[in-house]
C-alpha positions in Angstrom: 226.8 71.2 -126.1 226.2 69.1 -123.1 222.5 69.9 -122.5 222.2 69.9 -125.8 223.3 66.4 -126.4 221.2 64.9 -123.5 218.5 66.6 -124.7 219.1 64.7 -128.0 219.5 61.8 -125.9 216.6 62.0 -124.2 213.9 62.4 -127.4 216.0 59.7 -128.8 214.9 57.5 -126.2 211.1 58.7 -126.4 210.7 57.8 -129.6 211.8 54.2 -129.3 209.3 53.2 -126.2 206.5 53.0 -128.2 207.9 50.1 -130.8 209.2 48.8 -127.4 205.7 48.7 -125.5 204.2 47.4 -128.4 206.1 44.0 -127.9 204.8 43.5 -124.4 201.7 41.2 -123.0 198.3 43.0 -122.5 197.2 41.5 -119.5 193.8 43.0 -118.6 191.6 40.7 -121.3 193.0 38.4 -119.0 192.0 40.2 -115.8 188.7 40.9 -116.5 188.0 37.4 -117.4 189.7 35.8 -115.1 190.0 37.7 -112.1 186.3 36.9 -110.5 187.4 33.2 -109.9 190.3 33.6 -107.8 188.9 34.5 -104.0 190.3 35.8 -100.7 190.2 33.4 -98.1 190.5 34.4 -94.4 191.0 32.0 -91.6 190.1 32.4 -88.0 191.4 30.2 -85.0 190.7 30.4 -81.3 193.6 29.4 -78.5 193.7 30.1 -75.0 196.4 33.0 -74.2 197.9 33.7 -70.9 196.8 36.9 -68.8 199.4 39.3 -67.9 200.7 39.6 -64.4 198.9 42.4 -62.3 196.7 43.1 -59.2 194.0 40.5 -58.2 190.5 39.8 -59.7 189.0 41.7 -56.3 190.8 45.2 -56.8 189.1 48.4 -55.8 187.2 50.3 -58.3 189.6 53.0 -58.2 192.5 50.8 -58.7 194.1 51.8 -61.5 194.1 48.1 -63.2 190.6 47.7 -62.5 189.3 48.9 -66.2 192.1 46.4 -67.8 191.0 43.9 -65.5 187.1 44.6 -65.8 187.5 44.2 -69.8 190.4 41.6 -70.2 190.1 39.2 -67.1 192.3 38.3 -64.3 195.5 37.7 -64.6 196.5 34.2 -64.4 193.2 32.4 -66.0 193.0 31.9 -69.8 191.4 33.8 -71.8 189.8 33.0 -76.1 193.0 34.8 -78.5 192.3 34.8 -81.8 194.4 34.0 -84.3 193.8 35.1 -88.2 195.3 34.1 -91.6 195.0 35.1 -95.4 195.7 33.6 -98.1 193.9 32.9 -101.9 192.2 30.5 -103.4 190.4 29.6 -107.2 187.3 28.4 -108.5 187.6 25.1 -109.9 183.6 24.1 -110.5 180.6 26.1 -110.3 178.9 24.7 -107.7 181.8 26.4 -105.2 185.0 24.0 -105.0 187.8 25.7 -104.6 191.6 24.9 -104.8 194.3 26.6 -102.4 197.2 25.5 -100.1 197.0 23.2 -97.5 199.4 26.0 -95.0 196.2 28.0 -95.7 193.4 26.6 -94.2 195.1 24.1 -92.1 194.6 25.9 -88.8 191.7 27.2 -89.4 188.5 26.8 -86.9 186.1 29.2 -89.4 187.5 29.3 -92.9 185.5 32.5 -95.0 185.9 32.9 -98.6 185.0 36.5 -99.8 184.7 37.1 -103.8 185.6 39.7 -106.0 182.2 41.4 -106.1 181.8 41.3 -101.5 180.3 38.3 -101.5 181.3 36.2 -98.3 180.7 32.8 -97.8 182.1 30.0 -94.4 183.8 26.9 -96.6 184.5 24.1 -95.0 187.8 21.8 -95.9 187.1 18.6 -98.2 190.5 17.4 -97.9 193.9 18.6 -97.2 197.2 17.1 -98.5 200.2 18.6 -96.2 203.0 16.8 -98.1 201.9 18.7 -101.6 200.5 21.5 -99.7 197.3 21.2 -102.3 193.8 21.6 -99.7 190.0 21.6 -101.6 187.5 23.7 -99.6 183.8 24.1 -100.7 181.1 27.1 -100.0 177.5 26.5 -100.6 177.0 28.4 -104.0 175.4 27.8 -106.9 176.7 29.3 -111.0 180.0 30.9 -109.9 182.8 31.9 -112.4 185.2 29.7 -112.5 188.5 29.1 -114.0 190.1 27.1 -116.9 192.8 24.5 -115.8 195.5 24.6 -118.7 198.6 22.6 -119.0 201.8 23.0 -116.7 203.9 20.8 -119.0 203.2 22.5 -121.9 205.0 25.4 -120.0 208.4 26.8 -121.3 211.0 28.9 -119.6 210.8 32.6 -120.5 207.2 32.5 -121.1 205.0 35.1 -119.6 203.1 33.7 -116.9 200.8 35.9 -114.1 199.7 35.7 -110.3 196.4 36.9 -109.3 195.9 36.6 -105.2 195.5 38.5 -102.3 199.3 40.1 -100.6 199.2 41.2 -97.4 194.9 41.3 -97.7 194.8 43.5 -100.7 192.1 41.3 -102.9 193.0 40.5 -106.3 196.4 41.7 -107.2 198.0 40.9 -110.0 201.5 40.5 -110.7 203.0 39.2 -113.7 206.7 37.5 -115.0 208.2 34.7 -116.7 208.9 31.1 -115.9 212.1 30.8 -114.5 212.2 27.0 -114.4 211.0 24.2 -114.1 211.2 20.7 -112.3 212.9 22.7 -109.7 213.2 20.2 -106.3 213.2 21.8 -102.5 214.2 20.5 -99.1 211.8 18.5 -97.4 209.7 18.3 -101.3 210.3 15.2 -102.6 206.6 14.7 -104.6 206.5 17.7 -106.2 208.3 19.5 -109.3 207.5 22.7 -108.9 207.1 25.8 -111.5 210.1 28.5 -110.4 209.1 32.0 -111.7 209.5 35.6 -111.1 206.3 37.0 -110.4 206.3 38.7 -107.6 204.1 36.3 -104.4 204.2 38.0 -100.7 202.1 36.7 -98.0 198.5 36.0 -98.9 198.8 34.9 -102.1 199.3 31.5 -101.1 196.6 29.2 -102.7 196.3 31.3 -105.4 196.8 30.4 -109.6 199.7 31.0 -112.2 197.9 31.9 -115.5 199.3 31.5 -119.4 198.8 33.9 -121.9 195.8 32.3 -122.5 194.2 32.8 -119.7 194.5 29.0 -118.2 195.1 27.6 -114.9 199.2 26.3 -114.9 199.9 26.0 -111.5 198.9 27.2 -107.8 201.4 29.6 -106.3 202.3 28.0 -102.8 206.0 29.4 -101.1 208.8 32.2 -102.1 212.3 32.2 -101.1 213.2 35.4 -99.2 215.9 35.7 -96.1 213.7 39.0 -95.4 210.3 37.1 -95.4 208.9 39.6 -98.4 209.5 38.6 -102.5 213.1 38.8 -103.8 212.5 37.1 -106.8 212.4 33.7 -106.7 209.3 32.2 -106.2 207.4 28.7 -106.6 204.3 26.8 -107.9 203.0 23.5 -107.6 202.5 22.6 -111.4 198.1 22.5 -111.8 198.0 18.3 -113.2 200.1 17.7 -110.1 197.1 19.5 -108.0 194.6 18.7 -109.6 195.3 14.8 -109.2 195.6 15.2 -105.3 192.1 17.1 -105.7 190.2 14.3 -107.5 191.3 11.8 -105.1 190.5 14.2 -101.9 187.2 15.2 -103.2 186.3 11.1 -104.2 188.1 9.8 -101.3 188.9 12.2 -98.8 192.6 11.3 -98.8 196.0 11.3 -101.4 197.5 7.4 -101.7 201.4 7.3 -103.0 203.3 4.6 -104.2 206.1 3.5 -102.9 209.1 0.7 -103.6 211.3 0.6 -100.0 215.1 2.1 -101.2 217.0 4.2 -100.0 218.2 6.6 -102.8 221.0 9.1 -103.4 222.1 11.4 -106.2 224.5 10.0 -109.1 227.4 12.3 -109.1 230.2 12.3 -112.2 232.4 10.3 -110.4 230.3 7.5 -109.1 229.0 7.8 -112.9 232.8 6.9 -113.7 232.7 4.1 -110.8 229.9 2.1 -112.2 230.6 2.5 -115.8 228.0 4.9 -116.9 228.4 7.6 -119.7 226.9 10.2 -117.9 225.6 11.4 -114.6 222.1 10.2 -114.0 219.2 8.2 -112.5 218.7 7.4 -109.0 221.8 5.0 -106.9 220.2 2.4 -104.6 222.3 2.4 -101.4 220.1 0.3 -99.5 217.2 -1.8 -100.1 214.2 -2.0 -97.5 213.9 -6.2 -96.6 211.0 -7.7 -97.8 209.8 -4.5 -99.4 208.5 -3.9 -103.2 212.2 -3.6 -104.5 213.5 -6.3 -103.0 210.7 -8.4 -103.6 211.2 -7.3 -107.9 215.0 -7.7 -107.3 216.0 -4.5 -107.0 220.1 -4.5 -105.6 221.8 -2.4 -103.3 223.9 -0.3 -106.2 221.6 -0.6 -109.0 221.2 2.5 -110.4 217.5 3.3 -111.4 217.4 4.5 -115.0 213.8 4.3 -115.8 210.9 4.2 -113.6 206.9 3.1 -115.8 208.8 4.0 -118.8 209.8 7.7 -117.5 213.4 8.3 -117.2 214.7 9.1 -114.1 217.4 12.1 -115.2 218.2 12.8 -111.5 217.5 10.7 -108.3 214.6 13.8 -106.8 212.9 12.6 -110.3 212.5 9.2 -108.5 209.9 9.5 -105.6 208.2 12.2 -108.2 207.4 9.7 -110.3 206.8 6.9 -107.9 204.5 8.7 -105.8 202.7 9.4 -108.6 201.9 5.4 -109.4 198.8 4.2 -107.7 199.8 1.3 -105.4 199.2 -2.2 -106.3 200.0 -1.7 -109.6 202.9 -3.3 -111.4 206.1 -1.3 -113.5 208.5 -1.9 -115.1 212.3 -0.7 -113.6 215.4 -0.1 -115.9 218.6 -0.5 -114.0 222.1 -0.1 -114.1 224.4 -3.3 -112.8 227.6 -4.0 -113.8 227.6 -2.5 -116.9 224.3 -3.4 -118.9 220.6 -2.2 -118.3 218.9 -5.0 -117.1 214.5 -4.7 -117.1 212.9 -5.9 -113.8 208.7 -5.5 -113.0 208.1 -4.2 -109.2 204.4 -3.9 -107.6 204.3 -0.7 -106.3 203.4 -1.0 -102.1 201.8 2.5 -100.3 203.7 5.0 -99.4 204.5 5.1 -95.1 207.0 7.0 -94.3 209.9 6.1 -97.2 213.5 8.1 -96.3 216.3 9.5 -98.3 220.0 8.7 -97.6 220.9 10.2 -94.2 223.8 12.0 -93.8 223.9 12.3 -90.1 226.8 10.9 -88.1 225.5 8.0 -85.8 227.2 6.2 -83.1 230.7 4.9 -83.8 231.8 1.1 -83.7 234.3 0.1 -81.3 238.2 0.8 -83.3 241.1 -1.2 -83.5 244.9 -1.2 -84.8 245.5 1.4 -87.5 246.3 0.2 -91.2 246.9 3.1 -93.7 244.8 2.3 -97.2 242.8 4.7 -99.2 243.7 7.8 -97.5 242.0 5.8 -94.3 243.3 3.9 -91.2 241.0 0.8 -92.0 241.2 -2.5 -89.4 239.0 -5.5 -89.7 236.2 -6.6 -87.6 236.3 -9.1 -85.1 232.7 -12.0 -86.0 231.5 -10.2 -82.4 231.6 -6.6 -83.8 229.6 -7.7 -87.3 227.3 -9.4 -85.0 226.9 -6.8 -82.9 226.5 -4.6 -86.0 224.5 -6.7 -88.0 226.5 -6.9 -91.1 228.2 -10.2 -92.9 231.5 -8.0 -94.1 233.0 -4.6 -94.1 236.1 -2.7 -91.9 235.9 0.1 -89.5 236.7 3.6 -90.1 239.7 4.7 -87.6 240.7 8.0 -89.0 240.2 9.2 -92.8 242.5 11.7 -93.9 243.2 13.4 -97.6 240.3 13.0 -100.5 238.7 10.1 -97.9 238.5 13.0 -95.2 237.1 15.5 -98.6 234.5 13.0 -99.4 232.9 13.3 -95.6 234.1 9.4 -94.8 235.1 9.3 -90.6 236.3 7.7 -87.8 233.5 5.2 -86.7 232.5 4.7 -90.6 232.2 1.1 -91.9 233.4 0.8 -95.6 231.1 -1.6 -97.2 232.1 -2.4 -100.2 234.4 -1.1 -103.6 232.4 -0.8 -106.6 229.9 -3.4 -105.5 232.4 -5.9 -104.1 231.6 -6.2 -100.4 235.0 -6.3 -98.5 235.7 -8.4 -95.1 240.0 -8.1 -95.3 242.6 -5.7 -95.9 243.8 -8.1 -98.3 240.8 -7.8 -100.4 240.6 -4.6 -100.1 243.9 -4.1 -101.6 243.2 -6.9 -104.1 240.6 -4.9 -105.8 241.9 -1.4 -105.6 245.2 -2.9 -107.3 242.9 -3.3 -110.3 242.5 0.5 -110.6 244.5 2.6 -112.1 245.6 6.0 -110.2 242.9 9.2 -110.9 240.3 7.1 -111.3 236.9 7.1 -109.0 235.9 4.2 -107.4 232.2 4.0 -105.6 232.5 2.7 -101.3 229.6 2.2 -100.2 230.0 3.7 -96.3 227.9 2.5 -93.3 226.7 5.3 -90.9 224.7 4.2 -87.9 221.7 2.1 -89.7 222.5 3.9 -92.8 224.7 4.2 -95.9 225.7 6.1 -98.8 227.8 5.9 -101.4 230.2 8.2 -102.0 233.4 8.8 -104.8 236.5 8.9 -103.9 239.5 9.3 -106.3 242.1 6.8 -106.2 245.3 10.0 -106.4 246.7 9.2 -102.8 246.0 11.0 -99.5 
């Protein structure tokens, strides 16, 4: 009976398979049409290497190290060592322009491009942008197959996508999956809203195209999240609209220009939104404004929450650097900020990005301590005029110690309490007067200065 039941179940399973398979996409036509426009990129670079210690260059012929020295040179003298790397790319014009990742070609002395028909060309770098990890290279050829550029903005989460590349040097390897998420932010990557997929991407896939089912390129496969160095189900692609904008700048100007407004921002948490009277967490909270920068000239102030920039909604703090960076320097943009419970529109003339920063959470050298007074779960002391002058501030109280909610919020000894809900504080009496206005168990926003950086910290008023 058991054997019969197992056999019947197996039969039932086999019967269902054709129906399931019929619903899956067929990638064969896409691969046949687009595969020839995907290329393998290999780079070589030479560097001096130190020989291993051993016998001197004057060793006799019967010495066991003689042949070693004859082949590789005497010890202690540099020799050239060749380093190789592999990646992928795709042809964007019939006359030989190819798009890839900047990290694929940045260290190469010689760049070789191999097509699917085995033709090989030496390529030159037209331009590379490390911030976005986009590069354009060129080979001297004509009538080449090229990809069709799609619209990454039309991608939907759950949509099928396909990658073609050279993982581990295996040319024209095809892998498929779905879009897992859009607009992902990655550490140290402030200007690219990555497309996250579960397409199998491995070393060598970098720079290769990500296709939708129409056969259009919607992204450049750039990074993976991995604890092993291999694919673990999380891969990230640069949206093709972002990449093409950078490629066009590289081809026409040889460099990429990005906008900046000169602010340091942080995320608006639920507690901070409550403190500033916002109905929900959104926007980018300004915790400092560069003196003389575009934002200050436009009237943007510390504690403003930027909700829109140039008509584009800022849903989270990660959105603002991308939107501003994509704005041409010198252009005028409208900025909508939330200030003291109301929206306010300002006009800013966008500057050119040099080295904008995000809020620094690293501890700096603390100020000198004074007498301790307990308040807000913190021991505070007033600063003398000399101390304020030394620190370059007009107000603020020194945090001698933090306990309870203050400690949990990350406030620590040596911090300076600058303001509570937009109100500057200079004395303990001011702190008591401000806090007395609020009910317990609600959150307030504390502006904390640490070294040369400042950060808004939400703190719930429910005792220590």
